[in-house]
FILUMGU-21820 format. One record per residue: x, y, z of N, C-alpha, C, O in turn. Coordinates in steps of 0.1 Angstrom, whole numbers, plus 2048, in hexadecimal, padded with zeros to 3 digits. Atoms other than C-alpha are relative to their C-alpha. Example, Ala and Ser with C-alpha at 12.3 -4.5 7.8 and 13.67 -1.06 7.14 Angstrom:
! FILUMGU-21820
<atom n_east="809" n_north="7F4" n_up="800" ca_east="87B" ca_north="7D3" ca_up="84E" c_east="809" c_north="80C" c_up="800" o_east="813" o_north="80C" o_up="807"/>
<atom n_east="7F7" n_north="7F5" n_up="800" ca_east="889" ca_north="7F5" ca_up="847" c_east="7F8" c_north="80B" c_up="808" o_east="7FD" o_north="816" o_up="809"/>
! end
This chain:
! FILUMGU-21820
<atom n_east="7FB" n_north="808" n_up="7F5" ca_east="84C" ca_north="7BE" ca_up="7D1" c_east="800" c_north="7F1" c_up="7FB" o_east="7F6" o_north="7ED" o_up="7F5"/>
<atom n_east="7FF" n_north="80E" n_up="804" ca_east="858" ca_north="79B" ca_up="7CB" c_east="7FB" c_north="7F6" c_up="80A" o_east="7F9" o_north="7FA" o_up="816"/>
<atom n_east="805" n_north="80A" n_up="7F6" ca_east="84B" ca_north="77B" ca_up="7DB" c_east="80B" c_north="7FD" c_up="80B" o_east="817" o_north="800" o_up="809"/>
<atom n_east="7F7" n_north="804" n_up="7F5" ca_east="85A" ca_north="76F" ca_up="7FC" c_east="808" c_north="7F4" c_up="7FC" o_east="803" o_north="7EA" o_up="7F7"/>
<atom n_east="7F8" n_north="80C" n_up="802" ca_east="877" ca_north="757" ca_up="7FA" c_east="802" c_north="7FA" c_up="80E" o_east="808" o_north="800" o_up="817"/>
<atom n_east="800" n_north="806" n_up="7F3" ca_east="873" ca_north="73F" ca_up="817" c_east="80E" c_north="7FF" c_up="806" o_east="811" o_north="801" o_up="812"/>
<atom n_east="7F2" n_north="802" n_up="7FB" ca_east="899" ca_north="738" ca_up="81A" c_east="807" c_north="80C" c_up="802" o_east="811" o_north="80C" o_up="80A"/>
<atom n_east="7F8" n_north="7F4" n_up="7FE" ca_east="8A4" ca_north="75C" ca_up="818" c_east="7F9" c_north="80B" c_up="807" o_east="800" o_north="815" o_up="80C"/>
<atom n_east="808" n_north="7F4" n_up="7FC" ca_east="888" ca_north="773" ca_up="824" c_east="7FA" c_north="7FE" c_up="80E" o_east="7F2" o_north="807" o_up="812"/>
<atom n_east="805" n_north="802" n_up="7F3" ca_east="880" ca_north="765" ca_up="846" c_east="80C" c_north="800" c_up="80A" o_east="815" o_north="7F8" o_up="808"/>
<atom n_east="7F5" n_north="7FE" n_up="7F7" ca_east="896" ca_north="76F" ca_up="863" c_east="7FB" c_north="801" c_up="80F" o_east="7F2" o_north="808" o_up="811"/>
<atom n_east="803" n_north="7FF" n_up="7F2" ca_east="894" ca_north="76A" ca_up="889" c_east="803" c_north="80F" c_up="805" o_east="80D" o_north="815" o_up="800"/>
<atom n_east="7FE" n_north="7F3" n_up="7FB" ca_east="892" ca_north="78B" ca_up="89C" c_east="80E" c_north="802" c_up="806" o_east="814" o_north="80D" o_up="805"/>
<atom n_east="7F2" n_north="7FE" n_up="7FA" ca_east="8B3" ca_north="785" ca_up="8AF" c_east="80A" c_north="802" c_up="7F5" o_east="813" o_north="80A" o_up="7F6"/>
<atom n_east="7F6" n_north="7FF" n_up="80B" ca_east="8C6" ca_north="780" ca_up="88E" c_east="7FE" c_north="80E" c_up="7F9" o_east="807" o_north="814" o_up="7F5"/>
<atom n_east="803" n_north="7F3" n_up="806" ca_east="8B4" ca_north="79F" ca_up="880" c_east="807" c_north="80B" c_up="808" o_east="80D" o_north="814" o_up="802"/>
<atom n_east="7FB" n_north="7F6" n_up="7F8" ca_east="8BE" ca_north="7B4" ca_up="89D" c_east="810" c_north="801" c_up="800" o_east="815" o_north="80C" o_up="800"/>
<atom n_east="7F1" n_north="800" n_up="800" ca_east="8E3" ca_north="7AA" ca_up="89C" c_east="806" c_north="804" c_up="7F3" o_east="811" o_north="809" o_up="7F2"/>
<atom n_east="7FB" n_north="7FD" n_up="80D" ca_east="8E6" ca_north="7B0" ca_up="877" c_east="7F7" c_north="809" c_up="7F8" o_east="7F5" o_north="808" o_up="7EC"/>
<atom n_east="80A" n_north="7F8" n_up="806" ca_east="8CD" ca_north="7CB" ca_up="871" c_east="804" c_north="808" c_up="7F3" o_east="7FD" o_north="809" o_up="7EA"/>
<atom n_east="7FC" n_north="7F8" n_up="80C" ca_east="8E1" ca_north="7E0" ca_up="858" c_east="802" c_north="7F6" c_up="7F4" o_east="7FF" o_north="7FA" o_up="7E9"/>
<atom n_east="7FF" n_north="80A" n_up="80A" ca_east="8E8" ca_north="7C0" ca_up="844" c_east="7F2" c_north="7FD" c_up="7FA" o_east="7F1" o_north="7FD" o_up="7EE"/>
<atom n_east="80E" n_north="804" n_up="805" ca_east="8C3" ca_north="7B8" ca_up="842" c_east="7FA" c_north="80C" c_up="7F8" o_east="7F2" o_north="80A" o_up="7EF"/>
<atom n_east="805" n_north="7F4" n_up="807" ca_east="8BB" ca_north="7DC" ca_up="837" c_east="806" c_north="801" c_up="7F2" o_east="7FF" o_north="804" o_up="7E8"/>
<atom n_east="7FA" n_north="800" n_up="80D" ca_east="8D4" ca_north="7D9" ca_up="81B" c_east="7FA" c_north="7F5" c_up="7F7" o_east="7F7" o_north="7F8" o_up="7EB"/>
<atom n_east="807" n_north="80B" n_up="808" ca_east="8C5" ca_north="7B8" ca_up="810" c_east="7F2" c_north="804" c_up="7FC" o_east="7EE" o_north="801" o_up="7F1"/>
<atom n_east="80D" n_north="7FC" n_up="803" ca_east="8A3" ca_north="7C6" ca_up="812" c_east="7FF" c_north="80A" c_up="7F3" o_east="7F7" o_north="808" o_up="7EB"/>
<atom n_east="800" n_north="7F7" n_up="80B" ca_east="8AC" ca_north="7E2" ca_up="7FA" c_east="804" c_north="7FA" c_up="7F3" o_east="7FF" o_north="7FD" o_up="7E8"/>
<atom n_east="7FB" n_north="806" n_up="80C" ca_east="8BE" ca_north="7CC" ca_up="7E1" c_east="7F7" c_north="7F4" c_up="7FB" o_east="7F5" o_north="7F2" o_up="7EF"/>
<atom n_east="808" n_north="80C" n_up="804" ca_east="8A7" ca_north="7AD" ca_up="7E1" c_east="7F2" c_north="804" c_up="7FC" o_east="7EB" o_north="7FD" o_up="7F4"/>
<atom n_east="80E" n_north="7FC" n_up="802" ca_east="886" ca_north="7C0" ca_up="7E0" c_east="7F6" c_north="7F6" c_up="805" o_east="7EA" o_north="7F5" o_up="800"/>
<atom n_east="809" n_north="80A" n_up="7F9" ca_east="877" ca_north="7A3" ca_up="7F5" c_east="7FD" c_north="806" c_up="80E" o_east="805" o_north="80C" o_up="814"/>
<atom n_east="803" n_north="7FD" n_up="7F2" ca_east="864" ca_north="7AA" ca_up="815" c_east="808" c_north="7F7" c_up="809" o_east="80B" o_north="7EB" o_up="805"/>
<atom n_east="7F9" n_north="808" n_up="7F6" ca_east="876" ca_north="79D" ca_up="834" c_east="7F6" c_north="7FD" c_up="80B" o_east="7F0" o_north="805" o_up="812"/>
<atom n_east="808" n_north="805" n_up="7F6" ca_east="862" ca_north="788" ca_up="84C" c_east="809" c_north="7FE" c_up="80D" o_east="812" o_north="7F7" o_up="80C"/>
<atom n_east="7F9" n_north="801" n_up="7F3" ca_east="86E" ca_north="78C" ca_up="870" c_east="7F8" c_north="7F7" c_up="80A" o_east="7EC" o_north="7FA" o_up="80C"/>
<atom n_east="807" n_north="80A" n_up="7F7" ca_east="866" ca_north="76F" ca_up="888" c_east="804" c_north="803" c_up="80E" o_east="80F" o_north="807" o_up="811"/>
<atom n_east="7FE" n_north="7FF" n_up="7F1" ca_east="863" ca_north="76F" ca_up="8AE" c_east="7FA" c_north="7F3" c_up="805" o_east="7EE" o_north="7F0" o_up="803"/>
<atom n_east="804" n_north="80D" n_up="7FB" ca_east="861" ca_north="74D" ca_up="8BF" c_east="7FA" c_north="7F7" c_up="7F5" o_east="7F0" o_north="7F0" o_up="7F7"/>
<atom n_east="803" n_north="809" n_up="80C" ca_east="860" ca_north="73C" ca_up="89D" c_east="7F2" c_north="804" c_up="7F9" o_east="7ED" o_north="7FC" o_up="7F1"/>
<atom n_east="80D" n_north="7FC" n_up="806" ca_east="840" ca_north="74F" ca_up="893" c_east="802" c_north="80E" c_up="7FA" o_east="80A" o_north="816" o_up="7FF"/>
<atom n_east="7FE" n_north="7F3" n_up="806" ca_east="83D" ca_north="76C" ca_up="87B" c_east="7FB" c_north="80B" c_up="809" o_east="7F1" o_north="80B" o_up="80F"/>
<atom n_east="803" n_north="7F5" n_up="7F7" ca_east="83E" ca_north="78D" ca_up="88F" c_east="7FF" c_north="80D" c_up="7F9" o_east="7F8" o_north="816" o_up="7FD"/>
<atom n_east="801" n_north="7F4" n_up="808" ca_east="842" ca_north="7A7" ca_up="874" c_east="806" c_north="7FE" c_up="7F2" o_east="80C" o_north="7F5" o_up="7EF"/>
<atom n_east="7FB" n_north="800" n_up="80E" ca_east="84A" ca_north="7AF" ca_up="850" c_east="806" c_north="80E" c_up="7FE" o_east="801" o_north="818" o_up="801"/>
<atom n_east="7F8" n_north="7F3" n_up="803" ca_east="864" ca_north="7C9" ca_up="845" c_east="800" c_north="801" c_up="7F1" o_east="803" o_north="7F8" o_up="7EA"/>
<atom n_east="801" n_north="7FD" n_up="80E" ca_east="85F" ca_north="7D9" ca_up="823" c_east="809" c_north="80C" c_up="7FD" o_east="80C" o_north="814" o_up="806"/>
<atom n_east="7F8" n_north="7F4" n_up="804" ca_east="875" ca_north="7F1" ca_up="810" c_east="7F6" c_north="80C" c_up="7FF" o_east="7EA" o_north="80A" o_up="7FE"/>
<atom n_east="809" n_north="7F4" n_up="800" ca_east="867" ca_north="815" ca_up="80F" c_east="7F8" c_north="800" c_up="7F3" o_east="7EC" o_north="804" o_up="7F3"/>
<atom n_east="807" n_north="7FF" n_up="80D" ca_east="85E" ca_north="812" ca_up="7EA" c_east="7F5" c_north="7F5" c_up="7FF" o_east="7EB" o_north="7F8" o_up="7FA"/>
<atom n_east="80B" n_north="80A" n_up="7FF" ca_east="84B" ca_north="7F1" ca_up="7F0" c_east="7F5" c_north="805" c_up="808" o_east="7E9" o_north="802" o_up="805"/>
<atom n_east="80B" n_north="7FB" n_up="7F7" ca_east="838" ca_north="801" ca_up="80C" c_east="7F8" c_north="80B" c_up="7F9" o_east="7EC" o_north="80B" o_up="7F9"/>
<atom n_east="807" n_north="7F5" n_up="807" ca_east="830" ca_north="820" ca_up="7F7" c_east="7F6" c_north="7F9" c_up="7F5" o_east="7EB" o_north="7FE" o_up="7F3"/>
<atom n_east="808" n_north="807" n_up="80A" ca_east="823" ca_north="808" ca_up="7DB" c_east="7F4" c_north="7FA" c_up="806" o_east="7E9" o_north="7FB" o_up="801"/>
<atom n_east="80B" n_north="806" n_up="7F9" ca_east="80D" ca_north="7F5" ca_up="7F4" c_east="7F6" c_north="80B" c_up="804" o_east="7EA" o_north="808" o_up="802"/>
<atom n_east="809" n_north="7F6" n_up="7FC" ca_east="7FE" ca_north="815" ca_up="801" c_east="7F9" c_north="806" c_up="7F4" o_east="7ED" o_north="808" o_up="7F5"/>
<atom n_east="807" n_north="7FA" n_up="80C" ca_east="7F7" ca_north="823" ca_up="7DE" c_east="7F6" c_north="7F6" c_up="7FB" o_east="7EB" o_north="7FA" o_up="7F8"/>
<atom n_east="809" n_north="80A" n_up="805" ca_east="7E7" ca_north="802" ca_up="7D3" c_east="7F4" c_north="7FF" c_up="809" o_east="7E8" o_north="7FE" o_up="805"/>
<atom n_east="80B" n_north="800" n_up="7F7" ca_east="7D2" ca_north="801" ca_up="7F3" c_east="7F6" c_north="80C" c_up="7FE" o_east="7EA" o_north="80A" o_up="7FE"/>
<atom n_east="808" n_north="7F4" n_up="803" ca_east="7C6" ca_north="825" ca_up="7ED" c_east="7F8" c_north="7FF" c_up="7F3" o_east="7ED" o_north="802" o_up="7F3"/>
<atom n_east="807" n_north="802" n_up="80D" ca_east="7BE" ca_north="81D" ca_up="7C9" c_east="7F4" c_north="7F6" c_up="801" o_east="7E9" o_north="7F9" o_up="7FD"/>
<atom n_east="80B" n_north="80A" n_up="7FE" ca_east="7AA" ca_north="7FE" ca_up="7D2" c_east="7F5" c_north="805" c_up="808" o_east="7E9" o_north="802" o_up="806"/>
<atom n_east="80B" n_north="7FA" n_up="7F8" ca_east="797" ca_north="810" ca_up="7ED" c_east="7F8" c_north="80A" c_up="7F8" o_east="7EC" o_north="80A" o_up="7FA"/>
<atom n_east="807" n_north="7F7" n_up="809" ca_east="78E" ca_north="82B" ca_up="7D4" c_east="7F7" c_north="7F9" c_up="7F6" o_east="7EB" o_north="7FD" o_up="7F4"/>
<atom n_east="808" n_north="808" n_up="809" ca_east="782" ca_north="811" ca_up="7BB" c_east="7F4" c_north="7FA" c_up="808" o_east="7E9" o_north="7FA" o_up="803"/>
<atom n_east="80A" n_north="806" n_up="7F8" ca_east="76E" ca_north="800" ca_up="7D7" c_east="7F5" c_north="80B" c_up="803" o_east="7E9" o_north="808" o_up="802"/>
<atom n_east="80A" n_north="7F6" n_up="7FD" ca_east="75D" ca_north="821" ca_up="7E1" c_east="7F8" c_north="804" c_up="7F3" o_east="7EC" o_north="806" o_up="7F4"/>
<atom n_east="807" n_north="7FD" n_up="80C" ca_east="755" ca_north="828" ca_up="7BC" c_east="7F6" c_north="7F5" c_up="7FD" o_east="7EA" o_north="7F8" o_up="7F9"/>
<atom n_east="809" n_north="80B" n_up="802" ca_east="745" ca_north="806" ca_up="7B8" c_east="7F4" c_north="801" c_up="809" o_east="7E9" o_north="7FF" o_up="805"/>
<atom n_east="80B" n_north="7FF" n_up="7F6" ca_east="731" ca_north="80A" ca_up="7D8" c_east="7F7" c_north="80C" c_up="7FD" o_east="7EB" o_north="80B" o_up="7FE"/>
<atom n_east="809" n_north="7F4" n_up="804" ca_east="725" ca_north="82D" ca_up="7CD" c_east="7F7" c_north="7FC" c_up="7F4" o_east="7EC" o_north="800" o_up="7F4"/>
<atom n_east="808" n_north="803" n_up="80C" ca_east="71A" ca_north="81F" ca_up="7AB" c_east="7F5" c_north="7F6" c_up="804" o_east="7EA" o_north="7F7" o_up="7FF"/>
<atom n_east="80A" n_north="809" n_up="7FC" ca_east="708" ca_north="802" ca_up="7BC" c_east="7F5" c_north="806" c_up="808" o_east="7E9" o_north="802" o_up="808"/>
<atom n_east="80A" n_north="7F9" n_up="7F7" ca_east="6F6" ca_north="81A" ca_up="7D4" c_east="7F9" c_north="80C" c_up="7F8" o_east="7F2" o_north="814" o_up="7FE"/>
<atom n_east="806" n_north="7F6" n_up="808" ca_east="6EC" ca_north="831" ca_up="7B7" c_east="805" c_north="80E" c_up="803" o_east="7FF" o_north="818" o_up="7FF"/>
<atom n_east="7FA" n_north="7F3" n_up="7FD" ca_east="703" ca_north="84D" ca_up="7C3" c_east="809" c_north="804" c_up="7F4" o_east="815" o_north="805" o_up="7F5"/>
<atom n_east="7F9" n_north="7FD" n_up="80C" ca_east="70D" ca_north="857" ca_up="7A0" c_east="7FB" c_north="80D" c_up="7FA" o_east="7F0" o_north="812" o_up="7FE"/>
<atom n_east="805" n_north="7F4" n_up="807" ca_east="70B" ca_north="876" ca_up="78A" c_east="802" c_north="7FE" c_up="7F1" o_east="80B" o_north="7F7" o_up="7ED"/>
<atom n_east="7FE" n_north="800" n_up="80E" ca_east="707" ca_north="87B" ca_up="765" c_east="80B" c_north="80A" c_up="7FD" o_east="80F" o_north="812" o_up="806"/>
<atom n_east="7F5" n_north="7F7" n_up="804" ca_east="722" ca_north="88E" ca_up="752" c_east="7FB" c_north="80E" c_up="802" o_east="802" o_north="817" o_up="806"/>
<atom n_east="805" n_north="7F2" n_up="7FF" ca_east="70B" ca_north="8AD" ca_up="751" c_east="7FF" c_north="804" c_up="80F" o_east="802" o_north="810" o_up="812"/>
<atom n_east="801" n_north="7FD" n_up="7F1" ca_east="705" ca_north="8AB" ca_up="777" c_east="80D" c_north="803" c_up="805" o_east="80F" o_north="80D" o_up="80D"/>
<atom n_east="7F2" n_north="7FE" n_up="7FB" ca_east="72A" ca_north="8A8" ca_up="77D" c_east="805" c_north="80E" c_up="7FC" o_east="80C" o_north="815" o_up="803"/>
<atom n_east="7FB" n_north="7F3" n_up="805" ca_east="732" ca_north="8C6" ca_up="767" c_east="7FA" c_north="80C" c_up="807" o_east="801" o_north="815" o_up="80B"/>
<atom n_east="807" n_north="7F5" n_up="7F9" ca_east="718" ca_north="8DC" ca_up="778" c_east="805" c_north="801" c_up="80E" o_east="807" o_north="80C" o_up="813"/>
<atom n_east="7FA" n_north="800" n_up="7F3" ca_east="725" ca_north="8D2" ca_up="79A" c_east="80E" c_north="806" c_up="801" o_east="811" o_north="80E" o_up="809"/>
<atom n_east="7F2" n_north="7FA" n_up="801" ca_east="749" ca_north="8DA" ca_up="790" c_east="800" c_north="80F" c_up="7FD" o_east="807" o_north="816" o_up="803"/>
<atom n_east="801" n_north="7F2" n_up="803" ca_east="73F" ca_north="8FB" ca_up="781" c_east="7FB" c_north="808" c_up="80C" o_east="800" o_north="813" o_up="80F"/>
<atom n_east="805" n_north="7F9" n_up="7F4" ca_east="72C" ca_north="904" ca_up="7A1" c_east="80B" c_north="802" c_up="80A" o_east="80C" o_north="80C" o_up="811"/>
<atom n_east="7F4" n_north="7FF" n_up="7F7" ca_east="74B" ca_north="8FC" ca_up="7B6" c_east="80A" c_north="80B" c_up="7FC" o_east="80F" o_north="812" o_up="804"/>
<atom n_east="7F6" n_north="7F6" n_up="806" ca_east="761" ca_north="911" ca_up="79F" c_east="7FA" c_north="80E" c_up="802" o_east="802" o_north="818" o_up="806"/>
<atom n_east="806" n_north="7F3" n_up="7FE" ca_east="748" ca_north="92E" ca_up="7A2" c_east="802" c_north="805" c_up="80E" o_east="804" o_north="811" o_up="810"/>
<atom n_east="7FF" n_north="7FD" n_up="7F1" ca_east="749" ca_north="92D" ca_up="7C8" c_east="80E" c_north="804" c_up="803" o_east="811" o_north="80D" o_up="80B"/>
<atom n_east="7F2" n_north="7FE" n_up="7FC" ca_east="76F" ca_north="92B" ca_up="7CA" c_east="806" c_north="80B" c_up="7F8" o_east="811" o_north="810" o_up="7FD"/>
<atom n_east="7FB" n_north="7F5" n_up="808" ca_east="775" ca_north="946" ca_up="7AF" c_east="7F5" c_north="80A" c_up="7FE" o_east="7F0" o_north="80C" o_up="7F3"/>
<atom n_east="80B" n_north="7F6" n_up="801" ca_east="75C" ca_north="962" ca_up="7B6" c_east="804" c_north="80B" c_up="7F7" o_east="7FB" o_north="814" o_up="7F4"/>
! end
């Protein structure tokens, strides 16, 4: 996702509504988020589907890293041997 262009990527909601198909085409080609304003204040942000997917993926990844760091800080870790035994036990249960 590219940075926001103040002169091109901020649009009042009335203009957005009257030219919605134009704005969706611009969104796809520019790869810039579109800031929609209402009463001269930011009211929403429109992203392309691929930019949204990228944000969700990054958030999920960062949440996973955060959980891992928290587990390590709280001593909730396993040695390689403990992990192998745990995985073997799970396999044995699921494949009798």
